VOGU-3710 file (C-alpha; in Angstrom, 3 decimals, decimal comma):
1> maaeaaasdd> 105,646/181,910/56,095  105,623/180,298/52,623  104,504/183,476/50,900  105,549/185,567/47,939  104,447/188,671/46,080  102,289/187,836/43,089  103,701/189,471/39,980  100,350/190,756/38,791  99,136/192,650/41,820  101,905/192,500/44,430
11> rviaesrptv> 99,710/190,549/46,894  101,429/188,227/49,345  100,078/184,759/48,694  100,791/181,224/49,788  103,079/179,632/47,234  101,782/176,146/47,884  99,426/175,245/50,696  99,278/171,741/52,118  95,671/170,846/52,824  93,725/169,351/55,700
21> lgtgvtsgtr> 90,407/167,889/54,544  90,399/170,356/51,662  91,449/173,467/53,603  94,806/174,932/52,616  97,174/175,954/55,415  100,227/178,185/55,041  103,414/176,437/56,074  106,329/177,996/57,938  107,232/179,252/61,402  105,931/182,062/63,531
31> tempsditah> 109,192/183,981/63,245  108,882/184,197/59,451  105,537/185,941/59,193  106,192/189,355/60,851  108,774/190,313/58,227  106,312/189,469/55,433  103,606/191,547/57,118  105,945/194,478/57,725  107,102/194,466/54,108  103,509/194,416/52,905
41> lmhgdtllhi> 102,507/197,293/55,170  105,429/199,378/53,979  105,317/198,583/50,275  102,045/196,843/49,392  99,041/198,628/47,950  96,499/195,814/48,247  94,802/194,001/51,129  96,475/191,062/52,859  93,948/188,813/54,617  95,316/186,529/57,342
51> atanpeyvmf> 92,976/183,832/58,658  93,685/181,975/61,916  92,272/178,493/61,391  91,277/175,689/63,721  89,318/172,427/63,293  86,033/174,341/63,324  87,201/176,342/60,307  87,993/173,125/58,455  84,580/171,692/59,214  82,800/174,968/58,360
61> arsdpafaea> 84,563/174,894/54,990  83,334/171,351/54,316  79,707/172,270/54,926  79,560/175,922/53,783  80,785/176,613/50,215  80,658/180,379/50,806  82,896/180,045/53,848  85,261/177,775/51,931  85,491/180,343/49,135  86,185/183,165/51,590
71> ltgseivtvd> 88,829/181,159/53,440  90,508/180,125/50,191  90,590/183,794/49,206  92,772/184,708/52,186  96,464/185,144/51,439  97,694/183,447/54,624  96,015/180,769/56,767  97,783/180,187/60,092  97,349/177,209/62,386  95,462/178,481/65,429
81> gaglalamrm> 93,997/175,337/66,951  96,048/172,532/68,489  93,891/169,950/66,730  94,716/171,434/63,344  98,428/171,538/64,210  98,329/167,833/65,110  96,441/167,027/61,906  99,059/168,868/59,852  101,868/166,906/61,497  100,051/163,626/60,828
91> lhpavtierf> 99,171/164,319/57,210  102,198/166,422/56,210  105,118/165,347/58,422  107,686/166,926/56,092  106,034/170,367/56,258  107,204/172,899/58,847  104,225/174,075/60,893  103,940/176,044/64,125  100,827/177,213/65,928  100,206/180,901/65,380
101> tgvmlthdla> 97,086/181,877/67,285  95,018/185,016/67,036  96,444/186,221/70,355  100,023/185,662/69,178  99,321/187,427/65,913  97,690/190,375/67,685  100,776/190,877/69,847  103,083/190,592/66,837  100,999/193,165/64,967  101,263/195,499/67,948
111> disadieagm> 105,057/195,166/67,757  104,947/195,939/64,033  102,663/198,903/64,694  105,206/200,294/67,141  108,121/199,683/64,791  106,661/201,386/61,707  103,933/203,565/63,284  101,139/201,671/61,551  97,710/202,368/63,020  95,594/199,469/64,289
121> fllgagpgia> 91,776/199,424/64,343  90,093/196,973/66,720  86,623/195,953/65,524  84,068/193,860/67,367  84,060/191,901/70,672  81,797/192,750/73,606  81,139/196,225/75,026  84,365/197,918/76,042  86,545/194,862/75,445  88,322/196,126/72,315
131> eqagailvqq> 89,145/199,394/74,074  90,498/197,507/77,092  92,554/195,231/74,852  93,913/198,255/72,984  95,058/199,892/76,211  96,857/196,729/77,285  98,513/196,348/73,878  99,874/199,889/74,132  101,119/199,174/77,647  102,813/195,929/76,623
141> hpgaviagtw> 104,091/197,212/73,268  105,169/200,835/73,803  104,689/202,880/70,665  101,884/200,718/69,263  99,265/202,918/67,606  95,606/202,153/68,381  93,924/204,285/65,729  90,402/203,344/66,748  87,979/200,787/68,165  84,305/200,064/67,571
151> ddgtpraehd> 82,176/197,502/69,361  78,660/198,782/68,639  78,469/197,237/65,168  77,811/193,684/64,066  78,934/191,537/61,136  75,566/192,147/59,493  75,607/194,066/56,210  73,508/196,882/57,668  76,523/198,011/59,736  79,102/197,756/56,959
161> aeshariras> 78,930/201,392/55,844  79,557/202,764/59,326  82,389/200,293/59,869  84,010/201,464/56,635  83,625/205,115/57,591  85,126/204,654/61,045  88,056/202,616/59,758  88,771/205,097/56,956  88,600/208,072/59,317  91,031/206,402/61,724
171> gatillvayg> 93,737/206,074/59,096  94,480/202,529/60,276  96,355/200,182/57,974  95,942/197,152/60,271  92,434/195,880/61,046  91,677/193,240/63,682  88,172/191,778/63,414  86,701/190,032/66,464  83,353/188,778/65,196  84,077/185,089/65,761
181> apaqihwihr> 83,777/182,279/63,255  82,329/181,952/60,733  81,044/185,539/60,783  84,410/187,322/60,695  85,593/185,412/57,613  82,363/186,170/55,745  82,566/189,826/56,836  86,144/190,281/55,643  85,432/188,574/52,323  82,311/190,675/51,704
191> nraaledagv> 84,038/193,934/52,614  87,413/193,259/51,060  87,226/195,883/48,302  85,857/198,542/50,676  88,579/197,875/53,252  91,291/198,138/50,628  89,769/201,391/49,406  89,731/202,661/53,018  93,485/202,183/53,253  93,620/198,907/55,172
201> rvvvgiggaf> 96,562/196,768/54,118  96,417/193,901/56,637  93,209/192,421/58,037  92,963/189,522/60,469  89,999/187,708/61,976  91,216/187,131/65,527  88,182/185,534/67,191  88,310/185,850/70,968  91,816/187,357/71,177  90,553/190,633/72,676
211> dyisgnvpwa> 88,774/188,682/75,438  92,046/187,060/76,494  94,265/190,116/76,071  91,869/192,311/78,061  91,661/189,733/80,846  87,909/189,259/80,504  88,444/185,569/79,730  91,080/183,841/81,887  93,900/181,872/80,344  93,873/178,113/80,753
221> pslvrklgle> 96,549/176,763/83,134  99,951/176,391/81,498  99,778/172,571/81,463  96,398/172,684/79,731  97,804/175,085/77,119  100,887/172,908/76,648  98,645/169,919/75,957  96,608/171,953/73,474  93,397/171,584/75,474  92,457/175,253/75,787
231> wlyrlarepw> 89,189/174,493/73,991  88,221/171,975/76,688  89,063/174,423/79,472  86,939/177,122/77,859  84,101/174,663/77,271  84,148/173,776/80,977  83,867/177,475/81,840  81,348/178,256/79,091  79,236/175,107/78,620  76,904/176,945/76,234
241> rwrrqlvlpq> 79,646/176,486/73,620  79,038/172,725/73,488  77,144/172,837/70,195  80,159/174,326/68,437  82,357/171,512/69,736  80,227/168,773/68,229  82,263/168,972/65,033  85,483/167,994/66,832  84,814/164,229/67,058  83,895/164,256/63,372
251> fvmliliefi> 87,100/166,159/62,584  89,185/163,601/64,483  87,488/160,688/62,706  88,019/162,237/59,264  91,672/162,975/60,018  92,267/159,388/61,121  90,612/158,077/57,952  92,684/160,443/55,811  95,853/159,427/57,660  95,172/155,746/57,032
261> rtkgdlprna> 94,280/156,415/53,415  97,495/158,345/52,780  99,426/155,382/54,173  97,897/153,330/51,408  95,640/151,194/53,568  92,285/152,652/52,570  90,862/153,694/49,201  89,905/157,368/48,731  86,208/156,572/48,240  86,034/155,208/51,779
271> r> 86,171/158,705/53,247
//
């Protein structure tokens, strides 16, 4: 990804992030990121926060200043959602962008764990799901180290101390947080200093990745995934999620307005 070590504190940061409706996104390809992560795990002494963004993240950031601050504070922001990938191609056609979902990133981290014996801690998701996902990751990525899991906590501050203690005791340097959005971004931002002190060097909010990896949530058919309509497939299976999807039409409208404006056909104050 477009990342470099900052001279002052050796953190890997985005050199220059193109933005979508105010949210910065790290450019590059999926094949570039694992080497950056591996180098940070082996030589870095600070925390690298990777956020996996989608249109909901962009809209959360527009309405929640605290979320926007936390997201901006992450060193890398990958393109998780198909809608965000399309928006990036429309608004920044010269920028190289590939989708890099939470599931993809989880598998890549398992490969890195196996390669350098870095322990992974799986936090959150429903009862037993993180443990199931961990077992499958070890099966699919021989040598991956699952240092610990915990699904009894919540993203509320009252559970922070126990989360810190469990993560520290595990010796994990990679932390995967499955509290969903926006909670996982707020949780990581609030606990950043404590996680770094506990020895964590890479932390990622991976949303529902454990659900898919464990098999508790079925994958959308390949054609649906190819068209980038996984969200619609999941909405059909879980209609209670409809409230969260209400931001998508607004996202599309704002992207179209921004696209027209950047072509010089609409003044900025018309947004």
